[in-house]
N, C-alpha and C positions, 0 to 999 in steps of 0.2 A: 558248669565250667568256670574256672577262675580266670579272671582277667586283671592284670596289673597294668595301668596306663600311666605312663610318666609324662609330665609336661613342665613347662617353665624354662626350658633351655633357650639359648640364643647366643648372640654375639655380644661380648662385653670387653671393655678395655682392661688392661692390667690394673689391678687394684680395685676393680669393681665388684659388684655383688649380684647374685642371682638367688632365687628361691625356687627349688624344684618341688613338685608335688607328685605323689604316687597314689592314685585312686584305685582301690581294690573293689572288685565286684564279682558276683557269683551268687547263685541262689541261696546258699547257706554259708558262704565264706565270710568269716569275720577275722579281722587282724587282732582282735582283742586279746586272745590268749597266746599270740604268736610273736616270737622275735622277728623283727623285720630289719632289712638292711639295704644300703645303697652300694652299688658296684659301678665300676666304670671301665671302659675299654678305649684306650688311646690308639691312634693309627699305628699299625704294625706291632702292637703289643697285646699280651693276653689280658683278659678281663681280670680286674682286681677288686677285692673288697675295699670299701671306703669307710663305711660307718655302720654301726649296729645299734638297735634299741630293743631292749627286752620288753616283755609284757609289763614288767613293773616300772619301766622307764629308765633303767640303767643304760648308759651309753658307752660305746667304745669307738675309737677311730684309728685309722692307719696313721702312722707317725707324720706323714707328709701333709696331713690336713688338720692335725690337732691345733686347737686355738683359732682356727679359721672357719671350720665347718661345724654346724650344729644340726643334729638329727632330732626330730620330734615326731610325735604321733597324735592323732585325734581319733580315738577309737569310735566315737559317735559318728564320725564322717567316714570311717574306714579308710583313712588317708594317712600317709607318712610324708614328712617334709624333709628337705635338706636345705638349710640356709648356708649359703657359701659366700664368704667375705674374703677380701684381699686376694682375689683370684689372680693367678699367674698363668703363663703359657703352658706350664706343665699340667695344668688342670684341664686342658683341652681334651675332650673325650666324649663318647656317648655314655650317658648315665642311665643306669637301670636300677629298679628296685626288685626285691625278691624276698622270700622268707629266709630266715637263717636257721639251719643250713638251707641253701637254695634248692629249689625244685626245678628240674629241667623244663617242665611244661608250663612253668609260671613266667618264663622270660617274656617280656613285652618288646615293643619296638625301641624303647629307650628315648631319650631326649638329648639332642646334640648341644653341647656347651663348647663354645669357641672363644678363647681368650686371645685377643689380638688388638694391636693398636692400628 
């Protein structure tokens, strides 16, 4: 059974930074050959894709986070990261990781990010 566990969220002031982690586990699951992504869901809104990293390390971002967020991966640790800088109130959401394209049964609990003064 695959588990994706997100961590690193919290309360941060506007302009601040956070680094999210997504640790993948499962008896034979490896992120190595898989494109991985970060998604977020703000209150009252649908879940949206935020960032993607391919198995080869190519990255893509939604326009609203370009230049502020950086996705990375450590295949040896089976972990994906999201470095978030210059955070603003619109970034407040629960952040999730998943494969790209996502799989329904891989959604974890997410990690809450709140940007507020």
